[in-house]
C-alpha positions in Angstrom: 102.6 -18.7 -58.0 105.7 -20.0 -56.1 109.0 -18.8 -58.3 111.2 -21.6 -59.8 114.5 -22.9 -57.7 117.5 -20.9 -58.9 120.5 -23.4 -59.9 122.8 -22.2 -57.0 120.5 -23.2 -54.8 120.2 -27.2 -56.1 123.6 -27.0 -56.4 124.1 -26.0 -52.6 121.6 -29.1 -51.7 123.1 -31.8 -53.6 126.5 -30.5 -52.2 125.3 -30.5 -48.7 123.9 -33.5 -49.4 126.9 -35.1 -50.6 128.5 -34.1 -47.3 126.1 -35.4 -45.0 126.4 -39.0 -46.5 130.3 -38.8 -46.6 129.7 -37.6 -42.8 127.9 -40.8 -42.4 130.0 -43.5 -44.3 132.7 -41.9 -42.2 131.1 -42.2 -39.0 130.0 -45.7 -39.8 133.3 -47.0 -40.8 134.8 -45.4 -37.9 132.3 -47.6 -35.7 132.9 -50.9 -37.8 137.0 -50.4 -37.4 136.2 -49.8 -33.2 134.0 -53.0 -33.5 136.7 -55.0 -35.4 139.9 -53.4 -32.9 137.4 -54.4 -30.0 136.4 -57.4 -31.4 140.2 -58.7 -32.3 141.1 -57.6 -28.3 138.0 -59.2 -26.8 139.1 -62.9 -29.6 143.0 -62.4 -28.5 142.0 -62.1 -24.8 140.1 -65.3 -24.9 142.1 -67.4 -27.1 145.4 -66.2 -24.4 143.2 -67.7 -21.8 142.7 -70.6 -23.5 146.3 -70.9 -23.9 146.8 -69.6 -20.5 144.9 -72.3 -19.0 145.3 -75.3 -21.8 148.6 -75.0 -22.6 150.2 -77.0 -25.8 153.6 -77.9 -27.2 154.8 -79.9 -30.3 158.0 -79.9 -28.6 157.2 -83.6 -27.7 157.7 -87.3 -28.3 156.0 -90.6 -28.1 157.8 -92.9 -25.7 157.8 -96.5 -24.4 159.8 -98.8 -21.8 162.9 -100.1 -23.8 164.8 -103.7 -22.2 168.2 -104.9 -22.9 167.4 -109.0 -23.6 170.6 -110.4 -22.1 170.8 -113.9 -21.4 171.4 -115.0 -17.6 174.1 -117.7 -19.1 176.9 -117.9 -21.7 177.3 -119.7 -24.4 176.3 -120.8 -28.2 173.0 -120.0 -29.6 171.4 -122.5 -31.5 168.6 -120.6 -32.3 166.9 -117.4 -33.4 163.3 -117.2 -33.2 162.7 -113.9 -34.0 163.9 -111.2 -36.5 164.1 -107.2 -36.1 160.7 -105.3 -35.4 159.1 -108.4 -35.2 155.9 -108.4 -32.4 156.5 -111.4 -30.0 153.9 -111.8 -26.9 155.3 -112.5 -23.3 156.5 -116.1 -22.9 157.6 -116.4 -26.3 161.2 -118.4 -26.9 163.2 -115.5 -28.2 166.4 -117.5 -28.7 168.0 -120.6 -27.0 171.7 -121.1 -26.4 173.5 -124.8 -26.2 172.5 -126.3 -23.0 174.8 -129.6 -23.8 177.6 -127.7 -20.8 174.8 -127.1 -18.5 173.1 -130.5 -18.8 176.4 -132.3 -18.0 177.0 -130.0 -15.2 173.7 -130.8 -13.8 174.0 -134.7 -14.4 177.3 -134.1 -12.1 176.0 -132.3 -9.6 173.4 -135.4 -9.2 176.0 -137.9 -9.6 177.4 -136.3 -6.7 174.2 -136.5 -4.6 173.7 -140.3 -4.9 177.2 -140.4 -3.7 176.5 -138.1 -0.7 173.2 -140.0 -0.3 175.3 -143.7 -0.5 177.7 -142.3 2.1 175.1 -140.9 4.7 173.1 -144.1 4.6 176.2 -146.5 5.4 176.8 -143.8 8.6 173.4 -144.0 9.5 173.6 -147.6 9.3 177.0 -147.3 11.3 175.6 -145.1 13.9 172.5 -146.9 14.6 174.8 -150.2 15.3 176.9 -148.5 17.4 174.4 -146.9 19.6 172.8 -150.1 21.4 176.1 -151.4 22.3 177.0 -148.1 24.6 174.9 -149.2 27.0 176.6 -152.8 27.9 180.4 -151.1 27.0 180.6 -152.9 24.0 181.3 -148.9 22.7 183.0 -145.9 23.7 180.8 -142.4 23.8 184.0 -141.1 21.8 183.3 -143.9 18.9 179.5 -142.7 19.0 180.2 -139.0 18.7 182.2 -139.7 15.8 179.9 -141.0 14.3 176.9 -138.9 14.8 179.4 -136.1 13.7 179.7 -137.9 10.4 176.1 -138.4 9.7 175.8 -134.9 10.5 178.5 -133.3 8.3 177.5 -135.9 5.5 173.2 -134.4 5.8 175.0 -131.2 5.5 176.6 -132.1 2.0 173.7 -133.4 0.9 172.5 -130.1 1.7 174.5 -128.2 -0.5 174.3 -131.0 -3.5 170.5 -130.6 -3.8 170.9 -126.6 -3.4 173.8 -127.5 -6.6 171.4 -129.6 -8.1 169.1 -126.4 -8.1 171.0 -124.2 -9.1 172.5 -125.9 -12.0 168.9 -126.2 -13.1 168.6 -123.4 -13.2 170.9 -122.6 -15.4 170.3 -125.3 -17.9 166.6 -123.2 -17.8 168.3 -119.9 -18.5 169.4 -121.6 -22.4 165.7 -120.8 -23.4 165.7 -117.4 -23.8 161.9 -115.8 -23.3 160.2 -112.4 -23.7 159.4 -110.7 -20.5 156.6 -108.9 -21.5 154.9 -108.5 -25.3 156.4 -106.2 -27.5 158.6 -105.4 -30.4 162.4 -107.0 -31.0 164.6 -104.3 -32.2 168.3 -103.5 -32.6 169.0 -107.1 -33.6 171.8 -107.9 -35.2 173.1 -111.2 -34.9 172.2 -115.0 -35.9 172.3 -118.2 -34.7 175.5 -119.7 -34.1 176.2 -116.1 -31.8 178.9 -116.7 -28.9 176.5 -114.6 -26.1 177.6 -113.7 -23.4 176.5 -113.4 -19.6 174.6 -110.1 -18.3 175.0 -108.7 -21.8 172.4 -107.8 -24.4 172.0 -109.5 -27.7 169.0 -106.7 -28.6 166.5 -105.1 -27.1 162.6 -105.0 -26.4 160.3 -102.5 -27.0 157.0 -102.8 -24.2 154.5 -101.7 -27.0 151.9 -102.5 -23.7 152.0 -98.9 -22.2 153.2 -95.5 -24.2 153.3 -92.2 -23.1 154.4 -88.9 -24.4 157.4 -86.9 -23.1 156.4 -83.2 -23.5 158.1 -80.2 -22.8 156.8 -77.4 -21.4 157.9 -73.9 -20.5 158.2 -73.7 -16.4 155.7 -71.0 -16.4 152.9 -73.6 -17.9 154.1 -75.9 -15.9 151.6 -74.7 -12.9 148.6 -75.2 -14.9 149.1 -79.5 -14.7 149.2 -81.7 -11.8 149.9 -85.7 -11.8 146.3 -86.5 -13.0 145.8 -83.6 -15.4 144.0 -84.7 -18.7 145.4 -84.2 -21.7 144.9 -84.1 -25.4 147.8 -86.1 -27.8 148.4 -85.8 -31.4 151.4 -87.7 -33.5 152.8 -85.7 -36.5 152.1 -89.2 -38.1 148.3 -88.9 -37.7 147.1 -85.6 -36.9 143.3 -85.9 -37.6 143.6 -88.5 -34.7 143.1 -87.7 -31.0 144.0 -89.8 -28.3 143.4 -89.2 -24.7 146.1 -88.8 -21.6 146.5 -88.1 -18.2 149.4 -86.0 -16.6 151.8 -88.8 -14.9 154.4 -86.5 -13.4 155.9 -83.8 -14.1 159.8 -83.5 -14.1 162.1 -81.8 -11.0 165.1 -81.8 -12.4 167.2 -80.8 -16.0 171.0 -79.6 -16.5 171.5 -76.3 -17.0 172.7 -74.5 -20.2 176.5 -75.2 -20.3 177.1 -77.2 -17.4 179.3 -80.3 -18.0 177.1 -83.5 -16.8 180.5 -85.5 -15.6 180.6 -87.8 -13.9 176.8 -88.7 -15.9 174.1 -87.5 -13.0 171.5 -88.7 -15.3 169.3 -85.4 -15.4 167.5 -85.0 -18.7 169.2 -81.8 -20.8 167.0 -80.1 -22.5 168.1 -77.6 -25.4 166.5 -74.2 -25.7 164.8 -72.8 -28.0 167.5 -69.7 -28.9 170.8 -69.5 -27.1 170.5 -65.4 -27.3 168.2 -64.2 -25.4 166.5 -65.4 -22.0 164.1 -68.3 -23.2 162.3 -70.2 -20.2 163.1 -73.2 -19.1 161.4 -76.3 -20.1 160.4 -79.1 -17.9 159.7 -82.6 -19.5 156.1 -83.4 -18.4 155.0 -87.6 -18.7 151.4 -87.8 -20.1 150.4 -91.4 -20.4 148.0 -92.5 -23.3 145.1 -94.0 -22.6 144.0 -95.3 -26.1 147.2 -95.5 -28.3 147.4 -97.2 -31.5 149.7 -99.6 -32.0 149.6 -99.6 -35.7 150.7 -95.6 -34.9 152.8 -95.4 -32.3 156.6 -95.5 -32.5 159.5 -94.7 -29.9 160.8 -91.0 -30.8 157.2 -90.3 -32.8 156.5 -86.5 -33.0 153.4 -85.0 -31.1 151.7 -82.8 -29.8 150.8 -82.1 -26.5 147.9 -79.8 -25.1 147.1 -79.8 -21.3 142.8 -80.0 -21.3 142.1 -79.5 -17.7 142.8 -78.0 -14.9 145.4 -79.7 -12.0 143.5 -82.5 -11.0 142.7 -82.1 -6.7 
């Protein structure tokens, strides 16, 4: 019969087994840690590659063209057909200026034309009666020349009178100010009865037919885009709705930090995020939105822009 195992041997066996288990667990933890670290590095590199190839920025805003609606004649407004923020269509009459003064000027120009027409008819009749008398010696060449000069002068006056009438008819038509495009009235703060001045805007019209986003990208990122590059746009007011866009152009000039803009140059100024460390300059990129929602897009609304594809060739 075999001898029974001593208690001390059993204890050593248990301790050895426990040590092996501990070592195995430590090895597994090291492997798991290495896998996690390697995975984190790979994920970081992958994300960095995506961000590098598809830069994004939340320093962006929705924009649309704005035109000041200025009358082409001066006078008192007699009708105001719009309200602030109202949607209008191309060709709608926005407001009307009292046309009476311009109508009177037009009538005066027509009367002057009628006078010139009568004088011209008389001069032509006189010339036609004088010309047959010249060969028979009953009229002199000098008188014939004077009669022809009178006809020529009156013909020139007639052309000037017609031009004046056309101009006054144009001025009269300007008394109705129409919308040059479909859009929304903004910054309206006048009422009917106000006097308006030629060339001075009364309010503005926002062109809602075409929307774009001005997105400021770091100078190192603009090499990944070019006119025609696809982009994605999100609005802060509708973060779950995605809009398609294309890069229309990349700004070629911004005003350097701290430089005085005197005299005004029209060069855009983009404030840097930090002023105590060296921060890359940002350049404005204009992205035209292909499928804007007229109920969501507003001038100046915050946006996020992502460059989707490589620069178009």
